[in-house]
Biopython code that builds the backbone (N, CA, C, O; Angstrom):
import numpy as np
from Bio.PDB.StructureBuilder import StructureBuilder

atoms = [
    (1, "MET", "N", (-54.230, -34.212, -61.370)),
    (1, "MET", "CA", (-53.735, -32.862, -61.456)),
    (1, "MET", "C", (-52.256, -32.922, -61.830)),
    (1, "MET", "O", (-51.495, -33.716, -61.276)),
    (2, "PHE", "N", (-51.866, -32.080, -62.767)),
    (2, "PHE", "CA", (-50.481, -32.039, -63.220)),
    (2, "PHE", "C", (-49.963, -30.612, -63.160)),
    (2, "PHE", "O", (-50.730, -29.650, -63.209)),
    (3, "ALA", "N", (-48.650, -30.497, -63.054)),
    (3, "ALA", "CA", (-48.017, -29.179, -63.081)),
    (3, "ALA", "C", (-46.734, -29.282, -63.889)),
    (3, "ALA", "O", (-46.082, -30.325, -63.922)),
    (4, "ARG", "N", (-46.394, -28.203, -64.525)),
    (4, "ARG", "CA", (-45.124, -28.145, -65.239)),
    (4, "ARG", "C", (-44.181, -27.263, -64.441)),
    (4, "ARG", "O", (-44.580, -26.227, -63.910)),
    (5, "GLY", "N", (-42.944, -27.678, -64.361)),
    (5, "GLY", "CA", (-41.959, -26.898, -63.631)),
    (5, "GLY", "C", (-40.619, -26.953, -64.328)),
    (5, "GLY", "O", (-40.421, -27.679, -65.302)),
    (6, "GLN", "N", (-39.734, -26.183, -63.812)),
    (6, "GLN", "CA", (-38.389, -26.133, -64.368)),
    (6, "GLN", "C", (-37.401, -26.178, -63.210)),
    (6, "GLN", "O", (-37.545, -25.451, -62.228)),
    (7, "ILE", "N", (-36.419, -27.021, -63.334)),
    (7, "ILE", "CA", (-35.386, -27.128, -62.316)),
    (7, "ILE", "C", (-34.089, -26.638, -62.928)),
    (7, "ILE", "O", (-33.645, -27.131, -63.965)),
    (8, "GLN", "N", (-33.496, -25.669, -62.272)),
    (8, "GLN", "CA", (-32.248, -25.110, -62.768)),
    (8, "GLN", "C", (-31.091, -25.811, -62.062)),
    (8, "GLN", "O", (-31.065, -25.889, -60.834)),
    (9, "THR", "N", (-30.157, -26.308, -62.821)),
    (9, "THR", "CA", (-28.990, -26.981, -62.246)),
    (9, "THR", "C", (-27.723, -26.374, -62.819)),
    (9, "THR", "O", (-27.769, -25.532, -63.717)),
    (10, "GLY", "N", (-26.610, -26.806, -62.295)),
    (10, "GLY", "CA", (-25.341, -26.316, -62.818)),
    (10, "GLY", "C", (-24.699, -25.350, -61.855)),
    (10, "GLY", "O", (-25.210, -25.087, -60.766)),
    (11, "ALA", "N", (-23.580, -24.835, -62.276)),
    (11, "ALA", "CA", (-22.813, -23.921, -61.426)),
    (11, "ALA", "C", (-23.501, -22.568, -61.355)),
    (11, "ALA", "O", (-23.801, -21.953, -62.378)),
    (12, "GLY", "N", (-23.740, -22.125, -60.160)),
    (12, "GLY", "CA", (-24.324, -20.810, -59.943)),
    (12, "GLY", "C", (-23.282, -19.890, -59.340)),
    (12, "GLY", "O", (-22.124, -20.272, -59.173)),
    (13, "LYS", "N", (-23.684, -18.714, -59.024)),
    (13, "LYS", "CA", (-22.795, -17.739, -58.388)),
    (13, "LYS", "C", (-22.496, -18.183, -56.961)),
    (13, "LYS", "O", (-23.405, -18.551, -56.217)),
    (14, "LEU", "N", (-21.236, -18.148, -56.587)),
    (14, "LEU", "CA", (-20.871, -18.462, -55.209)),
    (14, "LEU", "C", (-21.291, -17.304, -54.321)),
    (14, "LEU", "O", (-21.248, -16.146, -54.737)),
    (15, "SER", "N", (-21.693, -17.616, -53.109)),
    (15, "SER", "CA", (-22.118, -16.553, -52.209)),
    (15, "SER", "C", (-21.547, -16.785, -50.815)),
    (15, "SER", "O", (-21.194, -17.904, -50.442)),
    (16, "LEU", "N", (-21.468, -15.712, -50.071)),
    (16, "LEU", "CA", (-20.996, -15.747, -48.690)),
    (16, "LEU", "C", (-22.157, -16.171, -47.813)),
    (16, "LEU", "O", (-23.241, -15.593, -47.899)),
    (17, "THR", "N", (-21.946, -17.179, -46.963)),
    (17, "THR", "CA", (-23.000, -17.630, -46.051)),
    (17, "THR", "C", (-22.454, -17.700, -44.630)),
    (17, "THR", "O", (-21.251, -17.841, -44.412)),
    (18, "VAL", "N", (-23.362, -17.598, -43.680)),
    (18, "VAL", "CA", (-23.022, -17.760, -42.269)),
    (18, "VAL", "C", (-24.042, -18.713, -41.650)),
    (18, "VAL", "O", (-25.145, -18.859, -42.177)),
    (19, "PRO", "N", (-23.690, -19.362, -40.543)),
    (19, "PRO", "CA", (-24.684, -20.193, -39.858)),
    (19, "PRO", "C", (-25.852, -19.325, -39.397)),
    (19, "PRO", "O", (-25.657, -18.161, -39.048)),
    (20, "ASP", "N", (-27.057, -19.879, -39.393)),
    (20, "ASP", "CA", (-28.223, -19.085, -38.994)),
    (20, "ASP", "C", (-28.114, -18.588, -37.556)),
    (20, "ASP", "O", (-28.787, -17.623, -37.192)),
    (21, "SER", "N", (-27.281, -19.225, -36.729)),
    (21, "SER", "CA", (-27.091, -18.773, -35.350)),
    (21, "SER", "C", (-26.344, -17.444, -35.274)),
    (21, "SER", "O", (-26.388, -16.772, -34.244)),
    (22, "ALA", "N", (-25.665, -17.059, -36.341)),
    (22, "ALA", "CA", (-24.900, -15.807, -36.353)),
    (22, "ALA", "C", (-25.781, -14.587, -36.630)),
    (22, "ALA", "O", (-25.427, -13.470, -36.253)),
    (23, "LEU", "N", (-26.909, -14.791, -37.279)),
    (23, "LEU", "CA", (-27.779, -13.682, -37.683)),
    (23, "LEU", "C", (-28.784, -13.352, -36.584)),
    (23, "LEU", "O", (-29.503, -14.226, -36.099)),
    (24, "LEU", "N", (-28.821, -12.082, -36.202)),
    (24, "LEU", "CA", (-29.755, -11.623, -35.174)),
    (24, "LEU", "C", (-30.710, -10.590, -35.756)),
    (24, "LEU", "O", (-30.340, -9.822, -36.644)),
    (25, "ASP", "N", (-31.923, -10.575, -35.258)),
    (25, "ASP", "CA", (-32.906, -9.569, -35.634)),
    (25, "ASP", "C", (-32.881, -8.494, -34.559)),
    (25, "ASP", "O", (-33.241, -8.747, -33.409)),
    (26, "ASP", "N", (-32.458, -7.305, -34.935)),
    (26, "ASP", "CA", (-32.320, -6.212, -33.974)),
    (26, "ASP", "C", (-33.437, -5.181, -34.165)),
    (26, "ASP", "O", (-33.194, -3.975, -34.121)),
    (27, "GLY", "N", (-34.639, -5.661, -34.373)),
    (27, "GLY", "CA", (-35.767, -4.756, -34.587)),
    (27, "GLY", "C", (-35.848, -4.318, -36.031)),
    (27, "GLY", "O", (-36.472, -4.985, -36.857)),
    (28, "ALA", "N", (-35.212, -3.184, -36.341)),
    (28, "ALA", "CA", (-35.277, -2.630, -37.695)),
    (28, "ALA", "C", (-34.226, -3.201, -38.630)),
    (28, "ALA", "O", (-34.290, -2.967, -39.837)),
    (29, "ALA", "N", (-33.249, -3.952, -38.098)),
    (29, "ALA", "CA", (-32.149, -4.434, -38.936)),
    (29, "ALA", "C", (-31.764, -5.861, -38.569)),
    (29, "ALA", "O", (-31.997, -6.325, -37.453)),
    (30, "LYS", "N", (-31.177, -6.532, -39.529)),
    (30, "LYS", "CA", (-30.553, -7.836, -39.288)),
    (30, "LYS", "C", (-29.078, -7.553, -39.045)),
    (30, "LYS", "O", (-28.463, -6.781, -39.780)),
    (31, "ILE", "N", (-28.507, -8.175, -38.016)),
    (31, "ILE", "CA", (-27.119, -7.886, -37.670)),
    (31, "ILE", "C", (-26.323, -9.158, -37.425)),
    (31, "ILE", "O", (-26.874, -10.227, -37.159)),
    (32, "VAL", "N", (-25.003, -9.006, -37.525)),
    (32, "VAL", "CA", (-24.053, -10.014, -37.075)),
    (32, "VAL", "C", (-22.968, -9.271, -36.307)),
    (32, "VAL", "O", (-22.882, -8.045, -36.374)),
    (33, "PHE", "N", (-22.145, -10.011, -35.580)),
    (33, "PHE", "CA", (-20.986, -9.426, -34.926)),
    (33, "PHE", "C", (-19.743, -9.976, -35.594)),
    (33, "PHE", "O", (-19.629, -11.179, -35.826)),
    (34, "VAL", "N", (-18.810, -9.082, -35.904)),
    (34, "VAL", "CA", (-17.564, -9.446, -36.566)),
    (34, "VAL", "C", (-16.418, -9.217, -35.584)),
    (34, "VAL", "O", (-16.331, -8.157, -34.964)),
    (35, "ALA", "N", (-15.536, -10.211, -35.442)),
    (35, "ALA", "CA", (-14.365, -10.094, -34.571)),
    (35, "ALA", "C", (-13.319, -9.240, -35.283)),
    (35, "ALA", "O", (-12.937, -9.515, -36.420)),
    (36, "LYS", "N", (-12.863, -8.192, -34.581)),
    (36, "LYS", "CA", (-11.887, -7.278, -35.174)),
    (36, "LYS", "C", (-10.951, -6.758, -34.103)),
    (36, "LYS", "O", (-11.368, -6.025, -33.207)),
    (37, "LYS", "N", (-9.680, -7.138, -34.193)),
    (37, "LYS", "CA", (-8.636, -6.669, -33.273)),
    (37, "LYS", "C", (-9.015, -6.874, -31.802)),
    (37, "LYS", "O", (-8.872, -5.963, -30.986)),
    (38, "GLY", "N", (-9.498, -8.073, -31.471)),
    (38, "GLY", "CA", (-9.826, -8.388, -30.087)),
    (38, "GLY", "C", (-11.147, -7.833, -29.598)),
    (38, "GLY", "O", (-11.499, -8.023, -28.434)),
    (39, "LYS", "N", (-11.883, -7.154, -30.457)),
    (39, "LYS", "CA", (-13.198, -6.613, -30.087)),
    (39, "LYS", "C", (-14.231, -7.154, -31.064)),
    (39, "LYS", "O", (-13.906, -7.856, -32.021)),
    (40, "TYR", "N", (-15.481, -6.808, -30.796)),
    (40, "TYR", "CA", (-16.561, -7.275, -31.657)),
    (40, "TYR", "C", (-17.325, -6.083, -32.199)),
    (40, "TYR", "O", (-17.765, -5.213, -31.447)),
    (41, "GLU", "N", (-17.476, -6.057, -33.501)),
    (41, "GLU", "CA", (-18.135, -4.949, -34.180)),
    (41, "GLU", "C", (-19.515, -5.383, -34.665)),
    (41, "GLU", "O", (-19.657, -6.410, -35.329)),
    (42, "ARG", "N", (-20.520, -4.596, -34.328)),
    (42, "ARG", "CA", (-21.894, -4.860, -34.773)),
    (42, "ARG", "C", (-22.004, -4.429, -36.229)),
    (42, "ARG", "O", (-21.598, -3.321, -36.581)),
    (43, "ARG", "N", (-22.551, -5.298, -37.078)),
    (43, "ARG", "CA", (-22.700, -4.976, -38.495)),
    (43, "ARG", "C", (-24.128, -5.233, -38.954)),
    (43, "ARG", "O", (-24.687, -6.301, -38.702)),
    (44, "GLU", "N", (-24.706, -4.263, -39.621)),
    (44, "GLU", "CA", (-25.989, -4.499, -40.280)),
    (44, "GLU", "C", (-25.705, -5.233, -41.580)),
    (44, "GLU", "O", (-24.781, -4.883, -42.314)),
    (45, "VAL", "N", (-26.501, -6.246, -41.856)),
    (45, "VAL", "CA", (-26.307, -7.044, -43.063)),
    (45, "VAL", "C", (-27.622, -7.172, -43.823)),
    (45, "VAL", "O", (-28.706, -6.961, -43.280)),
    (46, "VAL", "N", (-27.488, -7.522, -45.085)),
    (46, "VAL", "CA", (-28.654, -7.822, -45.913)),
    (46, "VAL", "C", (-28.634, -9.322, -46.177)),
    (46, "VAL", "O", (-27.813, -9.806, -46.956)),
    (47, "PRO", "N", (-29.543, -10.066, -45.525)),
    (47, "PRO", "CA", (-29.573, -11.511, -45.728)),
    (47, "PRO", "C", (-30.273, -11.880, -47.029)),
    (47, "PRO", "O", (-31.094, -11.132, -47.559)),
    (48, "GLY", "N", (-29.917, -13.055, -47.518)),
    (48, "GLY", "CA", (-30.538, -13.570, -48.737)),
    (48, "GLY", "C", (-31.200, -14.901, -48.465)),
    (48, "GLY", "O", (-31.936, -15.055, -47.490)),
    (49, "ASN", "N", (-30.937, -15.856, -49.327)),
    (49, "ASN", "CA", (-31.542, -17.181, -49.218)),
    (49, "ASN", "C", (-31.005, -17.948, -48.019)),
    (49, "ASN", "O", (-29.886, -17.721, -47.558)),
    (50, "GLU", "N", (-31.835, -18.861, -47.528)),
    (50, "GLU", "CA", (-31.458, -19.717, -46.410)),
    (50, "GLU", "C", (-31.557, -21.168, -46.846)),
    (50, "GLU", "O", (-32.533, -21.573, -47.477)),
    (51, "SER", "N", (-30.526, -21.955, -46.500)),
    (51, "SER", "CA", (-30.538, -23.363, -46.869)),
    (51, "SER", "C", (-29.647, -24.157, -45.924)),
    (51, "SER", "O", (-28.517, -23.757, -45.643)),
    (52, "ASN", "N", (-30.151, -25.266, -45.442)),
    (52, "ASN", "CA", (-29.385, -26.187, -44.596)),
    (52, "ASN", "C", (-28.734, -25.497, -43.398)),
    (52, "ASN", "O", (-27.582, -25.782, -43.073)),
    (53, "GLY", "N", (-29.455, -24.599, -42.743)),
    (53, "GLY", "CA", (-28.944, -23.951, -41.546)),
    (53, "GLY", "C", (-27.945, -22.833, -41.803)),
    (53, "GLY", "O", (-27.284, -22.370, -40.873)),
    (54, "ARG", "N", (-27.823, -22.390, -43.056)),
    (54, "ARG", "CA", (-26.915, -21.295, -43.411)),
    (54, "ARG", "C", (-27.707, -20.214, -44.134)),
    (54, "ARG", "O", (-28.677, -20.500, -44.837)),
    (55, "ILE", "N", (-27.279, -18.971, -43.950)),
    (55, "ILE", "CA", (-27.960, -17.832, -44.560)),
    (55, "ILE", "C", (-26.967, -17.070, -45.421)),
    (55, "ILE", "O", (-25.853, -16.770, -44.992)),
    (56, "GLU", "N", (-27.383, -16.764, -46.631)),
    (56, "GLU", "CA", (-26.574, -15.968, -47.545)),
    (56, "GLU", "C", (-26.524, -14.524, -47.036)),
    (56, "GLU", "O", (-27.541, -13.979, -46.606)),
    (57, "ILE", "N", (-25.352, -13.916, -47.086)),
    (57, "ILE", "CA", (-25.198, -12.512, -46.722)),
    (57, "ILE", "C", (-24.875, -11.741, -47.992)),
    (57, "ILE", "O", (-23.801, -11.899, -48.573)),
    (58, "LYS", "N", (-25.813, -10.907, -48.413)),
    (58, "LYS", "CA", (-25.646, -10.159, -49.665)),
    (58, "LYS", "C", (-24.741, -8.942, -49.496)),
    (58, "LYS", "O", (-24.022, -8.569, -50.423)),
    (59, "SER", "N", (-24.774, -8.322, -48.318)),
    (59, "SER", "CA", (-23.875, -7.196, -48.050)),
    (59, "SER", "C", (-23.728, -7.009, -46.547)),
    (59, "SER", "O", (-24.582, -7.422, -45.763)),
    (60, "GLY", "N", (-22.617, -6.370, -46.166)),
    (60, "GLY", "CA", (-22.369, -6.076, -44.764)),
    (60, "GLY", "C", (-21.177, -6.815, -44.180)),
    (60, "GLY", "O", (-20.610, -6.382, -43.177)),
    (61, "VAL", "N", (-20.788, -7.934, -44.801)),
    (61, "VAL", "CA", (-19.641, -8.718, -44.364)),
    (61, "VAL", "C", (-18.842, -9.089, -45.609)),
    (61, "VAL", "O", (-19.399, -9.406, -46.659)),
    (62, "LYS", "N", (-17.512, -9.039, -45.457)),
    (62, "LYS", "CA", (-16.635, -9.402, -46.573)),
    (62, "LYS", "C", (-16.053, -10.790, -46.349)),
    (62, "LYS", "O", (-15.928, -11.253, -45.215)),
    (63, "GLN", "N", (-15.702, -11.439, -47.444)),
    (63, "GLN", "CA", (-15.073, -12.748, -47.364)),
    (63, "GLN", "C", (-13.805, -12.643, -46.527)),
    (63, "GLN", "O", (-13.024, -11.705, -46.688)),
    (64, "GLY", "N", (-13.604, -13.600, -45.641)),
    (64, "GLY", "CA", (-12.419, -13.632, -44.798)),
    (64, "GLY", "C", (-12.618, -13.023, -43.423)),
    (64, "GLY", "O", (-11.818, -13.277, -42.523)),
    (65, "GLU", "N", (-13.668, -12.223, -43.233)),
    (65, "GLU", "CA", (-13.928, -11.655, -41.907)),
    (65, "GLU", "C", (-14.485, -12.745, -41.000)),
    (65, "GLU", "O", (-15.198, -13.641, -41.453)),
    (66, "GLN", "N", (-14.151, -12.659, -39.714)),
    (66, "GLN", "CA", (-14.600, -13.654, -38.748)),
    (66, "GLN", "C", (-15.910, -13.206, -38.107)),
    (66, "GLN", "O", (-15.964, -12.191, -37.413)),
    (67, "VAL", "N", (-16.949, -13.971, -38.351)),
    (67, "VAL", "CA", (-18.278, -13.679, -37.818)),
    (67, "VAL", "C", (-18.528, -14.554, -36.598)),
    (67, "VAL", "O", (-18.243, -15.752, -36.613)),
    (68, "VAL", "N", (-19.063, -13.948, -35.544)),
    (68, "VAL", "CA", (-19.402, -14.686, -34.324)),
    (68, "VAL", "C", (-20.585, -15.597, -34.633)),
    (68, "VAL", "O", (-21.627, -15.142, -35.104)),
    (69, "THR", "N", (-20.411, -16.890, -34.362)),
    (69, "THR", "CA", (-21.478, -17.848, -34.658)),
    (69, "THR", "C", (-22.167, -18.376, -33.414)),
    (69, "THR", "O", (-23.275, -18.907, -33.502)),
    (70, "GLU", "N", (-21.530, -18.240, -32.252)),
    (70, "GLU", "CA", (-22.135, -18.651, -30.984)),
    (70, "GLU", "C", (-21.957, -17.517, -29.983)),
    (70, "GLU", "O", (-20.876, -16.937, -29.883)),
    (71, "GLY", "N", (-23.003, -17.204, -29.252)),
    (71, "GLY", "CA", (-22.918, -16.155, -28.243)),
    (71, "GLY", "C", (-23.205, -14.759, -28.782)),
    (71, "GLY", "O", (-22.989, -13.773, -28.078)),
    (72, "ALA", "N", (-23.681, -14.661, -30.005)),
    (72, "ALA", "CA", (-23.962, -13.346, -30.589)),
    (72, "ALA", "C", (-25.058, -12.613, -29.817)),
    (72, "ALA", "O", (-25.000, -11.392, -29.676)),
    (73, "ALA", "N", (-26.047, -13.340, -29.321)),
    (73, "ALA", "CA", (-27.124, -12.705, -28.554)),
    (73, "ALA", "C", (-26.581, -12.094, -27.261)),
    (73, "ALA", "O", (-27.040, -11.036, -26.831)),
    (74, "ALA", "N", (-25.600, -12.763, -26.643)),
    (74, "ALA", "CA", (-24.985, -12.217, -25.429)),
    (74, "ALA", "C", (-24.211, -10.940, -25.744)),
    (74, "ALA", "O", (-24.223, -9.994, -24.957)),
    (75, "LEU", "N", (-23.539, -10.912, -26.891)),
    (75, "LEU", "CA", (-22.829, -9.691, -27.295)),
    (75, "LEU", "C", (-23.797, -8.539, -27.513)),
    (75, "LEU", "O", (-23.517, -7.401, -27.138)),
    (76, "ARG", "N", (-24.939, -8.842, -28.124)),
    (76, "ARG", "CA", (-25.953, -7.815, -28.350)),
    (76, "ARG", "C", (-26.454, -7.261, -27.021)),
    (76, "ARG", "O", (-26.635, -6.051, -26.879)),
    (77, "ALA", "N", (-26.675, -8.136, -26.054)),
    (77, "ALA", "CA", (-27.146, -7.699, -24.738)),
    (77, "ALA", "C", (-26.103, -6.823, -24.051)),
    (77, "ALA", "O", (-26.457, -5.812, -23.445)),
    (78, "GLN", "N", (-24.831, -7.190, -24.131)),
    (78, "GLN", "CA", (-23.759, -6.391, -23.549)),
    (78, "GLN", "C", (-23.659, -5.032, -24.230)),
    (78, "GLN", "O", (-23.468, -4.013, -23.566)),
    (79, "ALA", "N", (-23.788, -5.018, -25.544)),
    (79, "ALA", "CA", (-23.708, -3.766, -26.290)),
    (79, "ALA", "C", (-24.859, -2.831, -25.888)),
    (79, "ALA", "O", (-24.676, -1.617, -25.806)),
    (80, "ALA", "N", (-26.027, -3.396, -25.642)),
    (80, "ALA", "CA", (-27.191, -2.596, -25.237)),
    (80, "ALA", "C", (-26.984, -1.970, -23.858)),
    (80, "ALA", "O", (-27.505, -0.893, -23.571)),
    (81, "LYS", "N", (-26.215, -2.658, -23.008)),
    (81, "LYS", "CA", (-25.933, -2.142, -21.674)),
    (81, "LYS", "C", (-24.772, -1.143, -21.684)),
    (81, "LYS", "O", (-24.530, -0.447, -20.698)),
    (82, "GLY", "N", (-24.059, -1.085, -22.809)),
    (82, "GLY", "CA", (-22.914, -0.180, -22.907)),
    (82, "GLY", "C", (-21.643, -0.761, -22.320)),
    (82, "GLY", "O", (-20.722, -0.024, -21.968)),
    (83, "VAL", "N", (-21.587, -2.088, -22.212)),
    (83, "VAL", "CA", (-20.411, -2.767, -21.640)),
    (83, "VAL", "C", (-19.334, -2.876, -22.693)),
    (83, "VAL", "O", (-18.260, -3.415, -22.424)),
]
sb = StructureBuilder()
sb.init_structure("model")
sb.init_model(0)
sb.init_chain("A")
sb.init_seg("    ")
for serial, (resi, resn, name, xyz) in enumerate(atoms, 1):
    if name == "N":
        sb.init_residue(resn, " ", resi, " ")
    sb.init_atom(name, np.array(xyz, "f"), 0.0, 1.0, " ", f" {name:<3s}", serial, name[0])
structure = sb.get_structure()
């Protein structure tokens, strides 16, 4: 059995990625928490491709913003309690 395929190489578009530990599934939306002025802001994001433990973020976070990579689930729990 044989198959023909095509492998694309070369420089592609650079994309913003975060560790997969930063992305949470909040039911209807995928979210991350962004550190802003000593607080944490919940952001809905549109994830893209996943590779080597990192997930592309197509929208919802801008380059240079600090995304919580550890403890995001605890922040979500606190936010749900209204803390």
